[in-house]
C-alpha positions in Angstrom: 111.7 90.3 94.4 109.2 91.3 97.0 107.5 94.7 96.6 105.4 96.5 99.2 103.4 99.6 98.5 101.8 101.7 101.2 99.3 104.5 100.8 99.0 106.8 103.8 96.2 109.4 104.4 97.7 111.9 106.9 95.4 113.8 109.3 95.2 117.6 108.7 97.9 119.4 110.6 100.1 116.3 110.8 102.0 116.5 107.5 104.8 118.6 108.9 105.6 116.0 111.6 104.9 113.0 109.4 107.2 113.9 106.5 110.6 114.0 108.4 109.7 110.8 110.4 108.9 109.1 107.1 112.1 110.2 105.4 114.2 109.1 108.4 112.5 105.6 108.4 113.1 105.3 104.6 116.8 106.2 105.0 117.3 103.8 107.9 115.6 101.0 105.9 118.0 101.3 102.9 121.1 102.0 105.0 120.6 99.4 107.8 118.8 96.6 106.1 120.8 94.5 103.5 117.6 93.0 102.1 116.0 96.3 101.4 116.9 97.3 97.8 114.7 100.3 97.3 112.5 102.6 99.4 110.8 105.4 97.5 108.8 108.0 99.4 106.3 110.1 97.3 103.9 112.8 98.3 100.9 113.8 96.2 101.7 117.2 94.5 98.1 118.3 94.8 97.4 116.9 98.2 100.4 116.7 100.5 98.3 114.7 103.1 98.7 111.7 100.8 101.9 109.7 100.8 102.9 106.7 98.7 105.7 104.2 99.4 107.3 101.8 96.9 109.6 99.4 98.7 111.6 96.5 97.2 113.0 93.6 99.3 115.0 90.5 98.4 112.1 88.4 99.7 109.4 88.1 102.3 112.0 87.3 105.0 113.8 90.6 104.3 110.5 92.4 104.7 109.9 90.6 108.0 113.3 91.8 109.1 112.2 95.4 108.2 109.1 95.0 110.4 111.2 93.9 113.3 113.7 96.7 113.1 113.7 99.2 116.0 113.6 102.2 113.6 110.5 100.8 111.9 108.7 100.0 115.2 109.5 103.5 116.5 108.3 105.1 113.3 105.1 103.1 113.2 104.2 103.9 116.8 105.0 107.6 116.3 103.0 108.1 113.2 99.9 106.0 114.0 98.0 108.9 115.6 98.8 111.1 112.6 97.0 108.8 110.1 93.5 108.7 108.7 94.3 105.6 106.7 97.0 103.2 105.7 96.7 100.7 102.9 99.5 98.1 102.5 99.7 95.9 99.4 102.2 93.1 98.5 103.4 92.6 94.9 105.9 90.4 93.0 108.4 92.3 90.9 108.8 90.4 87.6 110.7 93.1 85.7 112.4 96.3 86.9 115.6 98.2 87.4 116.5 96.5 90.6 116.7 93.0 89.1 120.1 91.7 88.2 
C-alpha cells in the first residue's frame, strides 16, 4: 500500500475557508477514486492552523490518478494562497487495518 502524509500550515484568517474545502476534497477522494482506501483529515487541537492528512492508496498509480482528478486540482488551486507551508511525504504501509 502507498501512504501519503501531508502537513499544512494555514495562514491566519484562512482556516474557516480551508477546512470545508479540505473536507470536500477528502470526501471526493474516497467516494470517486477506487484506488483511494483511506483519507483522514486531522486538525491540531491546540493550533487549528495546522492540518495533517493520512491517505492510503493501492499503489503509486492510484495516487497519480488522485493528483489528476478535477476535484483535487480545483482544491489545490483554491487553497494554495491560504497556505504558509505544505510538506508531503510518501510511505510504504507494511502493517495496518487497511491491509487484507
